[in-house]
Structures are given as C-alpha cells and as structure tokens.
C-alpha angles and dihedrals in degrees: 000000000000120000110235127125104246133174139179133220124201131174141178121179110196136055087237091058090045091051091048088059093237090144089058092050092048091050093047092051093045094047091047092052092048090051092046089052088053101246134133114235113206116211091238090060094057106099114193131178110188115184097009125124120240088217090082133052092213100098124130096227094045092048091052090047092052091049093051091046094049090049090057095248096128138062104172133025125196118206127170095229139337092261090060088059094048137338096214117074092220090057091048090054092046093050095043090051091047092051092045092052089050090053095250118147111214117213118194114198095212095055145002114256114213132176099250124116088245091058091050090050092050091052089050093050092047091051093049093048091053090050092051091048091051094050090045090056090048091052091050091050091050091050092051092048091048092051092047091052090050090052097250098112097058 
C-alpha cells in the first residue's frame, strides 16, 4: 500500500436518495477506487453527509473535511462528482480553491480533473447545469402545488 493521506466525501440530500441507497453506491465506488489506487482509507477520513443539501456549505461532514484539510491532514480527496461536493458553481470553486491552497488533490470518479482552461470551463458548465436543473425542479414543484391548490390536481 502507498503512503498518502487520502479521504473520501459522499453526500445525498433527500430522503428519496437516502432510501434509494445512493449513498451506499457512492461509498462503494469511492472505496473501490481508493483501493484500486493502492491507498488505505481510515474510517476517520470518510466524510459523509446523508440528508444534507449541496446548496449550502453548512454540512457536518463537509465542515469536518474542511477542518482536516486546512490543518494539513490530507493529501488527496476522492469525490464521486462535483455536484456531490456542492450544487452551486460558486461553492464548487470556493471549495476547490480551498483544497488546492491546502495542497489537496481532488479526484472525481466521473471525470479526470486537469489544470487546463478547458477543464476549468467544463467544471463551470457542470456546476451551472446542476444549478439550472435544481431551479427547474423547484419551479415544477411550485407549479404542481399551485395547480393542486386550485383544484386541478385532484
């Protein structure tokens, strides 16, 4: 096994996602990748936020991860995808910058993240698409509630 301080971060926001075991599938994929890369993953470096929205930075697992990172206790972080880290593009940039300044390499399972301008643009676009999808779902939910209140949904 290689000696590098590695961690993982996983998050699901809704009860529906929690019930669908998406946190378990994220964790299995992340742990498998860490093992494939030849690293040991201590239990205390597995940061999990189950039932917390990615639209906020106030999440217990994320806060502990940021503390460990800032203290220099981490060299590589595995995350399934950028939207698991944060839904808002501005938060993704903030967190990526924070990890970069702490010397933490972030590995996303769904794509390689390089340092080119194209990679930065792709991360930006992905973050914006996730934001648009979220607000689209909220608008749909409001429309359904409005029609139900008006008696059209019964």
